[in-house]
Residue frames relative to the residue before (quaternion, step in Angstrom):
aa qw qx qy qz dx dy dz
M 1.0000 0.0000 0.0000 0.0000 0.00 0.00 0.00
K 0.1677 -0.7611 0.6264 0.0170 3.63 -0.74 1.15
Q 0.0169 0.7692 -0.6385 -0.0157 3.43 -1.11 0.85
Q 0.3364 -0.7227 0.5590 0.2284 3.59 -0.96 0.77
L 0.3068 -0.7529 0.5796 0.0557 3.41 -1.01 1.38
S 0.3576 -0.7359 0.5242 0.2360 3.47 -0.93 0.77
A 0.6646 -0.4747 0.3507 0.4582 3.68 -1.10 0.14
G 0.7235 0.5169 -0.2189 0.4019 3.45 1.01 -0.92
T 0.3454 0.8008 -0.4338 0.2263 3.47 1.41 -0.12
T 0.2143 -0.7875 0.5631 0.1299 3.81 -0.54 0.93
S 0.6945 -0.4494 0.3682 0.4243 3.52 -1.39 0.47
E 0.6227 0.5240 -0.3545 0.4606 3.77 0.82 -0.98
T 0.6657 0.5086 -0.3220 0.4410 3.62 0.71 -0.81
M 0.6133 0.5239 -0.2883 0.5161 3.60 1.02 -0.97
K 0.6978 0.4483 -0.3331 0.4485 3.62 0.64 -1.01
N 0.6801 0.4731 -0.3548 0.4332 3.69 0.90 -0.67
L 0.6281 0.5274 -0.3629 0.4424 3.48 1.01 -0.55
V 0.6489 0.4776 -0.3426 0.4832 3.64 0.98 -0.71
V 0.6443 0.5367 -0.3000 0.4547 3.64 0.88 -0.99
N 0.7251 0.4830 -0.2249 0.4363 3.57 0.76 -1.15
N 0.7780 0.3089 -0.1471 0.5269 3.39 1.08 -0.74
A 0.1899 0.8222 -0.5131 0.1572 3.62 1.29 0.48
S 0.5714 0.6107 -0.4331 0.3362 3.72 0.93 -0.41
W 0.5600 0.5763 -0.4314 0.4101 3.55 1.12 -0.35
L 0.5241 0.6528 -0.3944 0.3791 3.59 1.03 -0.22
K 0.6680 0.5956 -0.2596 0.3629 3.47 1.00 -1.14
D 0.7235 0.4401 -0.2339 0.4777 3.50 1.16 -0.68
Q 0.6100 0.5831 -0.3061 0.4407 3.56 1.37 -0.06
S 0.4314 -0.6592 0.5321 0.3103 3.47 -1.04 0.60
P 0.6010 -0.5956 0.3937 0.3593 3.65 -0.90 0.98
K 0.6812 0.4987 -0.2878 0.4522 3.64 0.97 -0.71
S 0.6697 0.4849 -0.2643 0.4965 3.69 1.30 -0.24
V 0.6460 0.5043 -0.3053 0.4850 3.61 1.25 -0.17
L 0.0322 -0.7741 0.6323 -0.0064 3.49 -0.70 1.07
L 0.0524 -0.7695 0.6364 -0.0059 3.55 -0.67 1.38
F 0.5488 -0.6312 0.4464 0.3178 3.50 -1.25 0.64
N 0.7002 -0.4333 0.3609 0.4379 3.60 -1.32 0.41
G 0.7711 0.3218 -0.2876 0.4680 3.53 -1.00 0.95
A 0.6166 0.5270 -0.3683 0.4544 3.70 1.11 -0.27
I 0.1595 -0.8023 0.5751 -0.0117 3.49 -0.72 1.29
T 0.1112 -0.8075 0.5778 0.0416 3.53 -0.78 1.13
N 0.3627 -0.7157 0.5422 0.2494 3.51 -1.18 0.48
N 0.1946 -0.8385 0.5090 -0.0058 3.50 -0.31 1.43
T 0.5491 0.6777 -0.3580 0.3332 3.50 1.25 0.08
S 0.7020 0.3391 -0.2238 0.5849 3.46 1.41 -0.23
E 0.6820 -0.4161 0.3801 0.4661 3.64 -1.41 0.33
E 0.8196 0.2516 -0.1899 0.4785 3.70 0.51 -0.96
S 0.3666 -0.7251 0.5485 0.1975 3.56 -0.78 1.12
S 0.0267 -0.7723 0.6347 -0.0012 3.70 -0.95 0.78
L 0.4544 -0.6384 0.5473 0.2938 3.48 -1.26 0.61
Q 0.2310 -0.8092 0.5243 0.1301 3.58 -0.78 1.06
K 0.7921 -0.1575 0.1608 0.5673 3.58 0.83 -1.02
L 0.3434 -0.7512 0.5385 0.1666 3.42 -1.14 0.86
L 0.2336 -0.7185 0.6349 0.1614 3.70 -0.69 0.96
V 0.0868 -0.7207 0.6859 0.0513 3.30 -1.36 0.83
Y 0.1520 -0.7603 0.6290 0.0574 3.57 -1.06 0.86
C 0.4972 -0.6384 0.5161 0.2809 3.49 -1.27 0.85
D 0.4110 -0.6799 0.5643 0.2243 3.40 -1.12 0.95
G 0.6119 0.5262 -0.3602 0.4679 3.71 1.12 -0.19
C 0.8330 0.2281 -0.0251 0.5035 3.54 0.28 -1.35
K 0.3511 -0.7641 0.4678 0.2722 3.61 1.32 -0.28
Q 0.4912 0.6455 -0.4358 0.3900 3.70 1.12 0.32
Q 0.5855 -0.5942 0.4220 0.3550 3.61 -1.12 0.51
I 0.2282 -0.7426 0.5962 0.2023 3.69 -0.72 0.86
E 0.2909 -0.7847 0.5295 0.1387 3.49 -0.88 1.19
R 0.8417 0.2101 -0.0442 0.4955 3.68 0.65 -0.97
I 0.8418 0.0632 -0.0287 0.5353 3.65 0.29 -1.08
I 0.1796 -0.7820 0.5969 0.0026 3.36 -0.83 1.22
Y 0.1115 -0.7406 0.6473 0.1415 3.66 -1.07 0.73
C 0.0947 -0.8335 0.5438 -0.0226 3.47 -0.39 1.37
C 0.4623 -0.6616 0.5348 0.2502 3.52 -0.92 1.16
K 0.3897 -0.7484 0.5035 0.1856 3.54 -0.93 1.26
T 0.6622 0.4756 -0.3223 0.4811 3.67 1.22 -0.18
C 0.7432 0.3791 -0.2362 0.4981 3.58 0.66 -1.18
F 0.5597 -0.6408 0.4369 0.2919 3.57 -1.11 0.91
D 0.8470 -0.0570 -0.0180 0.5283 3.71 0.90 -0.66
F 0.2859 0.6803 -0.5750 0.3532 3.57 0.41 1.56
D 0.1152 0.7708 -0.6097 0.1445 3.50 -0.48 1.34
L 0.1955 -0.7511 0.6279 0.0580 3.46 -1.32 0.86
C 0.4343 -0.6661 0.5481 0.2594 3.46 -1.29 0.51
G 0.7026 -0.4153 0.3366 0.4697 3.75 -1.09 0.08
Q 0.7242 0.4709 -0.2796 0.4191 3.61 0.86 -0.99
C 0.7028 0.4704 -0.2448 0.4742 3.61 1.08 -0.82
Y 0.5716 0.6382 -0.3742 0.3550 3.57 1.00 -0.76
P 0.6246 0.5115 -0.3809 0.4507 3.84 0.71 -0.72
Q 0.7595 0.4252 -0.2229 0.4388 3.60 0.83 -1.08
L 0.8005 0.3558 -0.1392 0.4617 3.50 0.89 -0.96
S 0.5953 0.5952 -0.4227 0.3357 3.66 0.94 -0.27
H 0.6351 0.4657 -0.3278 0.5219 3.68 1.25 -0.31
T 0.6854 0.4449 -0.3262 0.4753 3.63 0.94 -0.25
H 0.5587 0.6156 -0.3774 0.4081 3.64 1.09 -0.47
A 0.8236 -0.0411 -0.0175 0.5654 3.57 -0.74 1.03
D 0.6262 -0.5876 0.3290 0.3928 3.62 0.97 0.86
G 0.5721 -0.6142 0.2885 0.4607 3.57 1.36 0.75
T 0.4951 0.7005 -0.4322 0.2783 3.62 0.95 0.50
H 0.6340 0.5406 -0.2882 0.4719 3.49 1.49 -0.19
D 0.2670 -0.7582 0.5575 0.2074 3.68 -0.88 0.61
F 0.3202 -0.7497 0.5577 0.1563 3.44 -1.22 0.66
V 0.2158 -0.7269 0.6317 0.1612 3.56 -1.21 0.41
L 0.3592 -0.7291 0.5439 0.2089 3.55 -1.06 0.80
E 0.0642 -0.8079 0.5858 -0.0065 3.62 -0.88 1.14
E 0.2237 -0.7528 0.5875 0.1950 3.64 -0.91 0.45
Q 0.3288 -0.7655 0.5306 0.1560 3.51 -1.09 0.72
């Protein structure tokens, strides 16, 4: 199944596409599937399924648990609530907008 993604696709939309379409994993050899850092799969059953998406702050490098500030322009630039006030104005010289997402 191929889906065309728009330039404004957020990480939340990507997460939903992966989770809602996790059935595509079951027909793939584990060696042929490349998941991004933070994707955890359950390899204990015949069918692999995505369980949880881990998100790390690009400022402090710590795992973000609940509220994520995602850059609307960059594919994978996320900030935690502590780093957002200081770094959102310096990221891309303050020209990129952020969207608030809850995990």
